[in-house]
Every structure is written in C-alpha cells, then in structure tokens.
N, C-alpha and C positions, 0 to 999 in steps of 0.2 A: 794307400790310395786315399785321396781327399774326396769326401762325400760332397756332392753338389746339392744344395737346397733349392728345390723348384721355386719356392716362394721368393727367394732372393733373386733368382733369375728373372722372374716376372717383373719385380720392382726395378731390376737393372734395365730391362728392356723398355719399361715405361719411362724411366729417367732418360735413357738415351733418346727416345722419341721426342720427349718434351724439349730436351736440350737442342735436338736437331731442328725442331720447329722454331724455337726462339732464335737459333743461329740463322736460320733462313730469313726470318723476319728482320733480324738485325742487319744482315747483309743487304737486304733490299729496303732499308730504311729510307733511302732517298725517294724510291718509288712511292712508299707509303706517305711520306710528307708531301710529295707532289700531288698524290691523289686526294689527300685531306685538304690541301690548299685549294685544289680545283673544285672539289665538292663544297667547300666552304663558300667560295665565290658564287657557285650556282645556287646554294641554299640562300645566300643573302639576296640574290636577284629574285628568286621565287618568293621569298618572304616579303620583299618590298613591292612586288607586282601583284601579290594576292589581294583581292578586294577586301576592304574593311567592312565588317559585318557588325551591326548593332542588334541587341536583343532586348525586347520589352516583354513584360509579363504582368499578369494580374491574378489574384487569388480571391475566390468567392465561395460562400457556403450557401447551399440551397436550404431554405427553411419552409416548413408548413405550419399549420395551426398548432397551438399549444397542446391540445389534447392528443394530436397525432404524435407529436414529438415526445410526450410523456410516456406513451405506450410502446416506444421503440427504443432499442439500445443505442449506445453511442456509436459514432462512426458509420459503418455501412447501414445500420438500422435507420439512421436519420435520412440517408440517401434513399433507402428503400421506401420509407414513408412518403418521400417526395413523389414517387411514381405509383402510389396506391398499394404498396406491399406492406402488410402488417406482419412482421416477423414473429409476433406473439400469437397470431391466429392461424390455425391450420387451414382454414378455408379462405384466407385472404388472397391467395394467389390467383383466384378466379378472375379478379378485377385488375390484375397487374398488366401494365401496358408495356413496360420496358425495364430491363435490368439497369440499375445505376452504373454497373460496370461497363455498359455499352455506350456511355456518353461520347467516348472518343470515336466510336464507330459512326456516330451521327456526323461528326466533323469530317470523317474520312469519306463520307458518301459523296457521290458526284452531284446529287441534287443540292446538297448544302453548298458545295463550291460554286455551282452554277448561279445560285442566288447571290453569293458573295461577289461574283464578277461584276454585277450591276451596281454595287455599292459605291458611294462617292468618296473620293479622297481629296485632300487639299494640300498643296505644297506651301512652302514658306513664303512664296510670292503671292499667295491668296488665290491661285488658279485652282479650279476644280476639275477633276477627271475621274472616270470610273477605274476600278481595279483592273478591268480588262484592258483599258487604254494604257494604264501604267505598265502592265506586263508586256503589252505589245511594244511599247517604247523601249523597255529593257531588252526585248528580244530583237531589236532592230539591227544589232551587229551580226557579223558573219558567224554562223553556227555550222561547224564542220560536220558534226554528227547529223544534224538536220539536213545538210546539203547532200551527204552520202545517202541518207534514207530516202530523200526525195527522188534522186536520180538512179536508185537501184530498186528498192521495194516499191517506191511510189510509182514507178513506171508501170507496174502490173496491177496497181490498185485503181479504184475508181471512186467517184463520189456517189456511189450507189445508196449509202445510207440517207444522204440528203434527198436524193431523188425518190427513194422508197418511201420517205415520210409523206410524200404527196399522194401516195396510193391510199385510198380510203380504207382498204382492208388492213393496212399497217398503221393506221393513225393511232391505234391504242398503244403502240410501242414507243419508247423514248429513244430517239436517235440523237446522237451527239456528233456534231461536225468534227472534222480533224482539227480545225483551228481551236474550237472550244475545248477539245480533249487535251491539246497541248497547253492551253491556258490553265486548265484544271490541274494538270500535273505540276506546272510551275508554281501555282498558288499553294497547293498542298505541301510543297517543300518549304514554304515560308512560315507555316504555323503548326502547332501541335497542341494536344490536350492531354494533361496529366491528371489522373484521378487518384487521390489518396483515400482508399476505402477505410483505413483505420481512423484517421482524423476527421474524415467526412468533408473534405474540401476539394475544389476543382481549380486547377491552374491552367491558364491559357498563355501560351508562349508564342511569340512571333519574331522573326529575324528579317532584316533587310539591310541593304547598303545605306539606306537613308534612315536615320534615327527617328525622325518625325513620322515617316511612313510606317515603320515597325510599330510605333505606338498606336497609330490609327488602325492598323490591322488587328491588334489585340482588342481594341474597343469594338470593332465591327464583328469579329469572330465571337466575342463574348455576347454581344447583343443578339446576334442570330442564333447562337447556341441556346441562350436562355429562352428566346422566343420559341424555338423548336421544342425545348423541354416542356414549356408551359402548354404548347399545343398538344403534345402527346399526353401530358398529364390530365388535361381538361377535355380531351376530345369526346369521351363518352358522356360526361355530365353535360357538355354543351349540346349534344344531340338530344338528350332528355329535356334540356331546357327549351330548345327550339320546338320540340314536339309539344310540350306542355303549354308553351306560349300560343302555338297555333290552335290547339284545342280550346284554350281559354278565350282567345279572340273570337273563334267561331261561336262558341256557346254564349259569349257576351252579346254578340249581335242578335242571336236568337232570343235571348232573355229581354233585351231592350225592345225588340219587335213585339214580344208577348206582353211586355209591360205597357206599351202603347195600346195594344189591342184591348187589354183589360180596362184601361182608362177611358178609351173611346166607348166601350160597351157600357160602362157606368154612366158616362155623360149622356149618352143617347137614350138611356132608360131611367132617368132620375125619378120620375113619378110612377113608375111601374113596379109592382110588388107581387106579381103573379107567381104561381108555382113554377111555370116554365122559365120565367126570368131568374128566379132564385136557383133553379137547377143549373142553368147555363152559367150563372155567375159563380156558383160553387165549383163547377167543372173548370172554369178558367182560373179561379183562385188556387185550386189544387194543382193544376199544371204550372201555375206561376210559382207556387211554393216549391214544387219539385225542381223546376229549372233554376230557382234561386239556390237551393241546396247544392245542386250539381255545379253551379257557377262558383259557389263558395269553396267547394272541394277542389275544383280546378285552380282557383286562385291560390288556395293554400299550397297545392302541389307546385305551382309555378314559383311562388315566393320561396318555397323550400329549396327548389332547384337553384334559384339565384343565390341563396345563402350558401348552399353547398359549393357552387362554383367559386364564390369568393373565398370560401374556406379552403378549397382544394387547390386554388391557384398558388403556386409556390412564390415565395419572396426570396430574393438573393441578397445576402449580406456580404458586402465587399470587405475582405480582410486587408488586402494589399492593393491600393489603387495603382493603376498604370501611370507611369511618368516617362517623359522623353529621356532616354539614356544619354549620359555624357561620355561614358567610356565604352570602347569597342569590346565586343566579346570574341572577335576573331579578326585577323589571324593571330596565332601565338607565334610571333616571329622568332623569338629565341628558341622555341621548341623546334620549329622548322629547320633552323640552321643546325641545331644539334643532331637532328635526324639525318640531315644530308652529310654532315661530317662523319657520323658513325657509319653511314652507308659507304662513304669513300674509303674509310679504314677497312671495313669488312671486305669490300671488293678487291682492294690492293693486296691484303693478306691472303685472301682466297686465290687470287691470281698467282702469287708467288708459290703457294703450297701445291697448286694443281699443275703449274707449268712443267716442272721436271718429270713427274709421273706420266703426264700426257705425252711429252716428247719421247720418253723411253718407250712407251707403249707403241707410238707410231714407228719408231725405229725397229722394234721387234716385228711388227706387222710387215714392215717393208722388207726386213731380212728374210722372213718366212716366205714372202712372195718371190 
C-alpha cells in the first residue's frame, strides 16, 4: 500500500485552487478587460473634472532676546522661551502662558477664524473683498449635502442662538450664527499649521483653487498667528506696564501740584523768616522730597516694564518667504486613473470568483425549499 503524505496533499489542494482561480480569471478575461476599460474612462473623467488646487506655504522661526535664547536648549526650548517658559529653571512654569506645542490649536480656534473672515483679499483684477465674501462666492453653487441638511435637520432647528444673543442674561456667551459656522468650517479646511518642535520652526500652509488667493491666505494666517502669539506672550507684562503708567501719571500730577504749592509758599513769604515760616517750609520740603522719591521709583518701574515689554516681545525670522505657486499640488491625475483602473480590475475578478459559489448556494437553498 502506498503511503499518502498529508503535506503533499495540502500543497496539491493549494495548487489546484490557484490554478482554478487563474483559469476562472482567464476565461473571463473579456469581462476584466471591459471593466478595466470602463473604469479607465471613468477615472479619466474624474481626473479631468477634479478642481485644480494650489498650495502656498511659509516657514518662520520665533525669536526672543539673546539672554533668553542662550539659557534655553535648541528646538523646543527656543519655542518655550518665546512664551515665557525657561526649561532650565524649575520655578519658571509659574509665568508660562501657552505651550509652544499648542500654536496649531490657536489657528484651529473659532475666534481665530472669525477674525480672519474680515481680512481683505485682492484678486488679479485689483478688486478687494473679504475672505467671508470670497467663501460665499465659492459656495454659490448647488450644495447637495447642504440642501439635504437644510430641508431635513434644518426644518427642526431654529435661529435661537441669534435670538438668544439679544437676551442680556446670555450676552456673556459667544454665539456663532449658522452662516458664520459654515464659513469657519470652509476656511479651516484651506489652511493648516505645522510645528517642528525639534528644529524650532513653524510652517503655515494654505490651499485654494486660485494660486494668488492661497498665497494671500498664508500671509494673513501668518500675520494673525504672530499677532496672537505676541498678545499671549506679552499680556501679563502689558497689564503691569499699564498699571505702573497709571500710578506714575497720578503721582506726577500730585508732585507737580505740590511743587507749585512750595513755590507759591516761598514767593508769598520772601521777607519772612519766623520760626512758624521755617517750620511750615521744612514740612513742605519734606513732603516734596518724599513725593519726589516716590515719583522717581514709579518712573523707574515704568521704564523697567517698558524695557521688559520690548525684551519679551518675540521677533519672527522668516526662513522661507511665501510666493505664488506656479504648479498645482492637486489633483494627481495619473494616480486617480491608476486607482480607478485597479478598482475595475478588482471588481471584475471579485465578481467572477463570487458568481459561481453564490449561484450554487442559491440553487441549494431553492432545492431545500
């Protein structure tokens, strides 16, 4: 009796299955070719009808004063120094305002986008319009998703947020209209912020169907982002500066009034040298000296805060200036066609392999019934 090797049987069954699959595909090669040709045509149409997208970008590095930069390590440390975080000091985190890793979160905030909507754009014809107007113009076509949402979910919604904002009790809350929310969503899809914490630079990227508009979006996002970073970085020192200025101005007015009072007292008593006169004069001069010292202290504090504000205000060094792109970044038409051709091949082969088992299964079910 001949022994049967189980391993050889498994290989034989596998070979038979592969051969059967290849045979099935070969027999249905006409269907595969037709499917590939059909999907090739569809892919070409999709690739040609896909909107052209241009991408603009800029790269900049935030810098602080030399003494701050020398005390912090490279990369993330320089960004940390920008927001008042000294990585070499254990107690420095008490004055930190914002983590450098959260700069992208600033750009993602609704407040940031709302401010951007009012920024001015200019087209190649020299006409100016706001970003909000530009987005409204782009959204002027028929939007199937928006249409469905409006006449399904929108039927049960109301403009209560807009009405509620008129209520004095709700005035402290930030209500965003449905229109503005849609504009914010569209705008946030057009730009992004990338932070390289190792090298210590920030990249702003914007995309649009208009190359010139994408460049302007990069410039506006960069300007607003830098302004926001500066505001957050200098917020605390500005409060101290304003307070010291207010105290200095008040004390200076008091000192000038006292200075006039001393002068008038001396002028009105030129020929008098009584003990009462000398006592009052000494009293006025003591108060004058005290107020003068206080004023000098406040002036020193005020000037110190001004110096610190200038010192802590970050400077942004641009590494890669934004320029109007000449080449599109999307669509990748060749890749689109390849994907559609591959999809046509997979669907045709899958149909041929599944067709016979499904028919046999339906016949068995019909026979059992």
